[in-house]
C-alpha positions in Angstrom: 77.1 101.6 129.3 76.8 100.1 125.8 78.6 96.7 125.2 80.0 95.1 122.1 76.9 93.0 122.0 74.6 96.0 122.0 76.4 97.5 119.1 76.4 94.2 117.2 72.6 93.9 117.7 72.0 97.5 116.5 74.2 97.0 113.3 73.0 93.5 112.7 76.5 91.9 112.8 78.4 89.5 115.1 80.0 90.6 118.4 83.3 89.4 116.8 82.9 91.9 113.8 82.3 94.7 116.2 85.5 93.8 118.2 87.6 93.6 115.0 86.4 97.1 113.8 86.9 98.8 117.2 90.2 97.2 117.7 91.4 98.4 114.3 92.1 94.8 113.1 89.2 94.5 110.6 91.4 95.0 107.6 89.8 93.6 104.4 87.7 91.1 106.4 85.0 93.8 107.0 83.6 95.9 104.3 84.0 99.7 104.5 80.3 100.2 104.8 80.0 97.8 107.8 83.1 99.3 109.4 81.5 102.8 109.2 78.2 101.5 110.5 79.9 99.9 113.6 81.9 103.1 114.2 78.9 105.3 113.9 76.8 103.0 116.2 79.5 103.0 118.7 79.6 106.8 118.7 75.8 107.1 119.0 75.7 104.7 121.8 78.6 106.4 123.5 80.6 103.2 123.7 83.5 103.6 126.0 86.6 101.3 125.8 88.3 100.4 129.0 91.6 101.8 127.7 93.7 100.6 130.7 92.4 97.1 130.7 92.8 96.8 126.8 96.3 98.2 127.0 97.3 95.6 129.5 95.6 92.9 127.5 96.9 93.8 124.1 100.1 95.7 124.8 98.9 98.6 122.7 97.8 102.1 123.8 95.8 103.0 120.6 97.9 106.2 120.4 100.3 107.2 117.5 102.7 110.0 117.3 102.9 112.3 114.4 105.8 114.7 114.2 106.0 117.3 111.5 108.7 120.1 111.0 106.5 123.2 110.8 102.9 123.0 112.0 102.4 126.6 111.1 102.9 125.7 107.4 99.4 124.8 106.0 100.8 121.8 104.2 101.8 120.1 107.3 98.7 121.2 109.2 96.5 119.7 106.6 98.6 116.6 106.5 98.3 116.1 110.2 94.5 116.7 109.9 94.0 113.9 107.4 96.2 111.5 109.3 94.1 112.2 112.4 90.8 111.8 110.5 91.9 108.5 109.1 93.2 107.3 112.5 89.7 107.8 114.0 88.4 105.1 111.8 90.7 102.6 113.5 89.9 103.9 117.0 93.3 105.6 117.3 94.3 108.8 119.0 97.0 111.0 117.4 99.5 113.2 119.2 100.8 115.7 116.8 104.1 117.6 117.5 106.3 120.1 115.8 110.2 119.6 115.5 110.7 123.1 114.0 113.4 121.6 111.7 115.6 120.8 114.7 117.2 117.4 115.1 117.4 118.1 118.9 113.7 118.8 119.1 112.9 115.6 117.1 115.0 113.6 119.4 113.3 115.1 122.5 109.8 114.5 121.0 110.6 110.9 120.0 111.9 110.1 123.5 108.7 111.7 125.1 106.4 109.7 122.8 108.2 106.5 123.3 107.8 107.0 127.0 104.1 107.4 126.5 104.1 104.0 124.8 102.8 105.2 121.4 102.0 102.2 119.1 103.9 103.8 116.1 105.2 106.9 114.5 104.5 109.0 111.3 107.4 111.4 111.0 108.6 114.2 108.6 112.3 113.8 109.2 114.7 116.7 110.0 118.1 117.0 108.5 120.5 114.4 109.9 117.7 112.6 111.7 118.8 109.0 110.7 120.0 108.0 114.2 116.8 109.0 115.8 114.6 107.1 113.3 116.9 104.1 113.6 116.5 104.3 117.4 112.7 104.0 116.9 113.2 100.8 114.7 115.7 99.4 117.1 112.9 99.4 119.7 110.7 97.5 117.2 108.1 100.4 117.1 106.4 100.9 113.7 107.5 103.9 111.7 106.4 105.6 108.5 108.4 108.5 107.0 106.4 111.1 105.2 107.2 113.9 102.8 110.9 113.1 103.2 113.1 110.2 103.9 116.4 109.3 105.5 118.6 107.0 103.6 119.4 103.6 105.1 116.2 103.5 107.2 114.2 100.4 106.6 110.8 101.9 106.9 107.9 103.0 104.6 108.2 106.3 102.8 105.2 108.2 101.4 105.9 111.3 99.4 105.6 112.8 95.9 107.6 112.8 92.7 109.4 116.0 93.5 111.9 115.8 90.7 109.4 115.0 88.0 106.9 117.6 88.8 109.6 120.3 89.2 111.0 119.3 85.7 107.6 119.7 84.2 106.9 123.0 85.9 110.3 124.6 85.0 109.9 123.2 81.4 106.5 125.0 81.2 108.1 128.3 82.2 110.8 127.8 79.5 108.3 126.9 76.9 106.3 130.0 77.9 109.4 132.1 76.9 111.1 132.5 80.3 115.0 132.5 80.0 116.0 134.1 83.4 114.4 131.9 86.1 115.5 132.4 89.7 115.0 130.0 92.5 114.8 130.5 96.4 115.3 127.2 98.2 116.2 126.0 101.7 119.7 124.9 102.0 118.8 121.7 103.8 120.3 118.2 103.0 116.9 116.6 102.6 115.7 114.6 99.6 112.7 116.9 98.8 114.8 120.0 98.6 117.5 118.2 96.7 115.1 116.8 94.1 113.3 120.1 93.6 116.7 121.9 93.2 118.1 119.3 90.8 114.9 119.3 88.7 115.3 123.1 88.3 119.0 122.8 87.5 118.6 119.9 84.9 116.0 121.7 82.9 117.9 125.0 82.7 121.1 123.2 81.8 119.4 121.3 79.1 118.3 124.6 77.6 121.7 126.3 78.3 119.9 128.8 80.5 121.4 127.9 83.9 122.7 131.0 85.8 123.8 129.9 89.2 123.7 133.5 90.5 120.0 133.3 90.3 119.9 130.4 92.8 119.3 131.7 96.3 120.0 129.2 99.0 118.3 130.1 102.4 119.3 128.9 105.9 116.1 127.8 107.8 117.1 129.7 110.9 117.9 132.9 109.1 115.1 132.7 106.5 113.4 136.1 107.2 116.4 138.3 106.3 117.8 135.9 103.6 114.5 135.7 101.7 114.1 139.6 101.9 117.7 140.0 100.4 117.0 137.4 97.8 113.8 139.2 96.6 115.6 142.5 96.4 118.4 140.9 94.3 116.1 138.9 92.0 113.8 141.9 91.4 116.6 144.3 90.6 115.4 146.3 87.6 118.9 146.6 86.1 118.9 142.9 85.1 115.3 141.7 85.5 114.4 138.1 85.9 111.5 136.5 84.0 110.2 134.2 86.8 111.0 132.9 90.4 110.7 129.3 91.6 109.9 129.1 95.4 110.8 125.6 96.8 108.4 125.7 99.6 105.1 127.5 100.5 106.6 129.1 103.5 109.3 130.8 101.3 106.6 132.0 99.0 104.6 133.6 101.7 107.6 135.4 103.2 108.6 136.6 99.8 105.1 138.0 99.1 105.3 139.9 102.5 108.5 141.6 101.5 107.2 142.4 98.1 104.5 144.4 99.9 106.6 145.8 102.8 109.5 147.0 100.5 107.2 148.2 97.6 108.9 145.8 95.2 107.4 145.6 91.8 106.4 142.7 89.6 105.4 143.1 86.0 102.3 141.3 84.6 104.7 139.2 82.5 106.8 137.8 85.4 105.9 134.3 86.6 105.9 133.1 90.3 106.0 129.4 90.8 105.5 127.9 94.3 106.0 124.3 95.4 102.7 123.9 97.1 99.3 125.3 97.1 99.0 129.1 97.6 95.4 129.8 96.4 94.1 132.8 98.4 97.5 134.0 99.0 98.4 135.3 95.6 100.1 138.5 94.6 98.2 141.2 92.7 101.0 141.2 90.1 102.7 138.6 88.0 101.5 135.2 86.8 101.1 132.9 89.7 101.6 129.0 89.4 101.7 126.5 92.2 102.2 122.8 92.6 99.3 121.2 94.2 100.2 118.2 96.3 97.7 115.3 97.0 97.8 115.9 100.8 94.8 113.8 101.6 96.3 110.8 99.8 99.6 111.3 101.5 98.0 111.4 104.9 95.6 108.4 104.5 98.3 106.3 102.8 100.7 106.8 105.6 98.2 105.9 108.2 97.1 102.8 106.5 100.8 101.7 106.1 101.4 102.4 109.8 98.3 100.3 110.8 99.6 97.4 108.7 103.0 97.6 110.7 101.2 97.8 113.9 99.3 94.7 113.0 102.5 92.8 112.2 103.5 93.5 108.6 107.2 93.5 108.0 107.2 94.7 104.4 108.1 98.3 103.6 108.6 100.4 100.4 108.5 103.8 98.8 105.1 105.1 97.7 105.2 108.2 95.5 102.2 110.2 94.4 102.1 112.7 91.5 101.3 116.3 91.9 99.7 119.0 89.6 100.8 122.3 88.4 98.0 124.9 88.7 97.7 128.5 87.5 96.1 131.3 89.5 92.9 130.7 87.5 92.8 127.2 89.1 93.1 125.3 85.9 95.7 122.5 85.8 98.3 123.1 83.1 100.2 119.8 83.4 
């Protein structure tokens, strides 16, 4: 069985450097190239850490919990992937779980993972999840909120500028000549949904184009039927709309399904705008736009912040990334 000294000799560094890298404590003290070389050598030499002994010695399990709300949504699947890939560089195992937008399921998952002694959490909060997140902090377990945040929680938040990119995207639709712009959005009291809805409302109000009858709020647990009904109403030929803004990828995919099943028609001049990437899932009709989020940046940043907390940092803040609007021809337009 390979030892720390064996790895150090192979890479040409000290045993202490190897220990820092494999314990996830190297930080800026070890160059990225050296860190990668150590990790690669450990992998090639099949180095096995005595997890039980290390856990008893350090009080850490080298496991983190990642809880998303809908693992079937490609956005959250990719997010979990990038978190896991980055965690490997620190020698961490990731347990990924799905809350299904349920506060009760989130509570159950957090309790289970706390019992497994995870070293920290990266969580996409559910509606009204403040008490659950505060319980994590009260136990002094590191926490990072991603994609959404709960007010009053003293923990890092990693997300995007939902309001700003929505304003830009809706303004682009108006500039292109659209005056009747519908919206289908989850009726959830979460900052991401609120900010996207408010960006839509503010632009149309500014242009005196806001028609609240074109806003279709969807209940998460009734979304199939409600999205179907919303599409039937919005695509009614007696009073046609110019475009539709979908606040999430899952809403868009469901809407496209019902366009096909119900034989609903889109003209080549109608625009469909989805908040999240839908390349490869585009309709044969209409003009498609989507908002591409920097998923890899979100995932890696959240993992780095969690590692800082696990290693003792007490600072926390909000970290917002910008997104890009893309047309179906895959050329950014804003």
